[in-house]
Steps between C-alpha positions, in 0.01 A plus 500: 500500500360372830361192324842418346676548833246278676536235228881511536481471878259206470730323250801539734288380792388191308859423398620530863208287620582234239866503602412466868270205420788323327395572140801521273536773238470404134823593318353442153335793325139473382465143633124494450529662155238754611727794411505373142293672235154365435547258208168612347657842430825373349596477134415165341273394789224250435207382711426130551202404720534781759882488488715767335843401364764745381820382328836619634819511292857436615625807683150610601454593862210407721569703815772305681539234229687495169400271215808293412347249259183505296219436446350600832167653590381719786153368583212642705182320602200734513319254729765462772708817430806268520803563276762253384774450246442233240820350364476351152751322275794584727385844620651635822552789739769615740547740786810618685390489864676720759643274771775484764814300407537179702130495596279206403167574331190313389353563156132405509244512222206309362541275197177423319445280199330663204176306438532568125864389497681171466449224758841572660641853523854566623684806631858572603578705810841670512619685812844539667640147531172345376390352170182302544234353275134452597218337307127548547201336333247713317254444787743563786570805716765494771720731702875475444790598727865530407770586754805698391788685664584848378859546382462874433255783568283400205363152432412439134199269475365362173201273435438368150300228325685211338219321317320623190138595459281683744718499804448528874386799700703656781382749761508615865876550531677543833869517596544501876789454738555147625775607741882520481697231321 
């Protein structure tokens, strides 16, 4: 009991310290995908060169995210312990993010080309007032930012692939306040 209480107090202390240092809270759930199940333990999972991939069907939930289009894979690298979502043949995910109406937010995530995929891999980003397309090469990794203004208490965000074949990877999601509109 003491250990849990101490852990809780430390977590609150770290959150307050982060706030006082100007760090903004992440409004997106499971942004690092670390709360997701280990793909090696999931049904239909396969191992490829120290990487486990598990298929996800439409309607499946990865904590925080809902699969809206398939095929999509939850992937885990045994070497780096990193997790990502691999979008294939139009696969996609969404999340309804709790926000404050009238506030402007930044959606940030990493878009990474799949080295086994096509030369150019394209995604669509849909958020309140935003429909945007981004393309990445199979050798490219880059951070993306999309600004949107909340029109209600929940901002639906969807990211999906638009090109066929082995599609791009997405990971490290953040939604943070960018200030009032």
